[in-house]
C-alpha positions in Angstrom: -2.2 -0.8 157.7 -2.2 1.5 154.7 0.8 2.0 152.6 0.6 5.1 150.5 3.0 5.7 147.1 3.8 8.9 146.4 5.4 9.7 142.9 7.6 12.7 143.0 9.8 14.6 140.5 10.8 16.7 143.0 13.8 16.4 145.6 12.4 19.4 147.7 8.9 18.1 147.7 9.5 14.9 148.1 11.5 16.0 151.4 9.2 18.1 152.6 6.4 15.1 152.2 8.8 13.2 154.3 9.3 15.7 156.4 5.4 16.2 157.7 4.8 12.3 157.8 7.6 11.9 160.5 6.2 15.0 161.9 3.3 12.8 162.3 4.6 9.8 163.7 4.6 7.9 160.4 6.7 5.0 159.3 8.4 6.5 156.3 10.6 4.9 153.3 11.8 6.5 150.2 12.8 4.2 147.2 13.0 4.0 143.6 9.5 3.4 141.9 9.5 0.5 139.5 6.8 0.9 137.4 5.0 -2.3 135.8 6.1 -3.6 132.3 6.7 -7.0 130.9 9.5 -7.5 132.9 7.9 -6.7 136.6 4.9 -8.8 135.5 7.4 -12.1 135.0 10.1 -11.3 137.9 7.7 -9.5 140.1 8.3 -6.1 141.7 9.3 -7.2 145.2 5.4 -6.2 146.7 1.8 -6.2 145.4 0.9 -4.0 143.0 -2.0 -2.0 143.7 -5.2 -2.1 141.6 -4.2 1.1 140.2 -1.0 0.0 139.2 -2.6 -3.2 137.5 -5.4 -1.3 135.8 -3.4 1.5 133.8 -1.0 -1.5 133.1 -3.5 -4.0 131.6 -5.0 -1.0 129.9 -2.1 0.7 127.7 -2.8 0.9 124.3 -6.1 0.0 125.1 -8.9 2.6 124.6 -11.7 0.3 126.3 -12.4 1.0 129.8 -11.9 -1.7 132.8 -14.9 -3.0 134.4 -15.5 -5.2 137.7 -15.6 -8.3 138.4 -19.5 -8.6 139.7 -20.7 -6.9 136.7 -18.5 -9.5 134.4 -20.2 -12.5 135.9 -23.4 -11.2 137.0 -25.5 -13.3 134.6 -23.7 -16.4 136.0 -24.4 -15.4 140.1 -27.6 -16.7 140.2 -27.1 -19.4 138.4 -27.5 -23.0 140.8 -25.1 -25.5 140.0 
């Protein structure tokens, strides 16, 4: 299953997107979207955060470009224990 989250400030556009999804036979649910902040990270947001949300939250106020785990540990991955 794929979950698609769409952020919109327009009720009209939100309604049109939901109408299209329903016409395509997709399950549709609308609700308030909770941005990740310190409280959301501590208490949870009621669903799994997306990778994009996590990267956005973890890089706030930071100009550094994030890198993936494989590149971070690449020099250690070939060593035998």
